[in-house]
N, C-alpha and C positions, 0 to 999 in steps of 0.2 A: 631372761638373760640366756644370749648366745654362749652352748657350749666351745670353750677355747679350743684349736685345732692348732695341735704338737704333729708336727713333723718330724721322720728322721730318716737321712739317708744314711745305709752302708747297716747291712743286717747279719756283720760278721756276732762272734760272742758278745760284745760288749753292747750295739744295739741289739740285737735279737734278746737277749736277756732284760734290758731293761724295760722294750717295750712290752715286751711279755706281762711282767713283774707288775708295770703300772697298769697294763689294758686286765687284768686278771682282777687288779683293787677298783676297776672304775673309769679309771680316764680312758681315751680313743685317740690313736693312732694311725697314720696313714705311713706306711711304712715304702720305700722308696731302694729296692734294688736292682739292680746291672745286669743279674746273673737270671733270665728267666726261668731254669731249668732249677735253680737253688729256691725260686717262689713258689715254682707249681709244687714241689718238695716239703719246701715249709706248709702249703698249702693242705697239702695233704697227710701231715701230722708227723712228719720228720725232721728229728730235730737233728742240727751235724755237730752240735758238740756234748759235752755231759752236764747236765747242772741238775738238781733235786727237783723234781716235780716241773722244770722246763716242758715237757710234753703233756701232761696237763695246762699248764696255765697257755701257752699255744692256742690247744683246740681250741679250750674255752673262751680266746680272747678273738678269735676267728669266727668260731662258732655266734658271740654276742656281737660283732661288728667292731670290737673293741679296737682290733687291729684289721689294717683293708692293708694289702700286701701289693704292690703294685712297681711297674719299673719305669712312670710316666713323671718324670719330677717333673717337667714342667706344668702342668695340668694340676697338681699339687700342689708348690709351693707359692703359687699366686692367693690359697686363699690363706696361708697358714698364720697362724698369730707365734708361733715359732719353730725354729727350723732347726732341727740338731744333726750335725755331722760326726757321724761315727765309725768313718771308714779306717779301715787299718791304715798303718806306720809301718812298714817293713822296712829292716835296714838297707842299707844303703852300701858299695864295696866300701871298704873300712873301719864301718861303723855308725858311719854317720845315717841322720833319719831319712830315708826317704821318703821325701812329701811330695809328692806325684798325685795318692793318691786323696789327702784334703787338698791340696791344691785344686786338683780338676772339679770334686767335689764343690768347692766354694763357687769355680770361676763360673760352673754350669748352673749355680742354681742364680746367681748375681748374674747371667746371662737372661733367666727367666724371670727375673723379676724388675729387668730394665724396663721390661712392656706394661707394668702394672703399678698403682699405686701404691699396695700393698706395700710394707717392710715390716715383716715378720723380726723378733729377735731371734741373732742367730749361737745357737751353741755350741762349742765345738769340743766334742768328746772322743775326742782319738788325743791317740799320747803323743806328742806332737812338741817340739822345745820353745822354751823361752820367745817370745817374738815372733814365732811363725804368723798370726794372723794382722802382725804389723805386716808384714812383709808378702800378703795376700793382698791387704787393702794397695799397698803401694802398688805393685803390681798389675793389680786392675784396675787402677787409674791411671798405666801407659795404654792399655790398648784402645 
């Protein structure tokens, strides 16, 4: 039986801790990050957030190929079984959620997948208000 492909877009606190811990336990992930400098830093074992044991889990996950780090979303998502969006959701002026990052990640993933028959399960692990995924789905239909 083929191992399931799990891909994560966003390597901030949520995404990085999630993949490091699961890869330490034997799961395999491809991690998509937009910032090449941050990817290079992670590949060299530098952890940008404090979490006990995270540096060791990260190093072991990369060494065992349990974590593959890349910036090329379109080449990754086309073979994915599960795609997780874990990008940041900062506050907008006035305190509401700025949905720019989650919307952009979902739209770029959707555009990459439109060219292929593969349809992964999408998981949104970003902190977003109720109804956000419905709004993204409606927006995509208008294009």
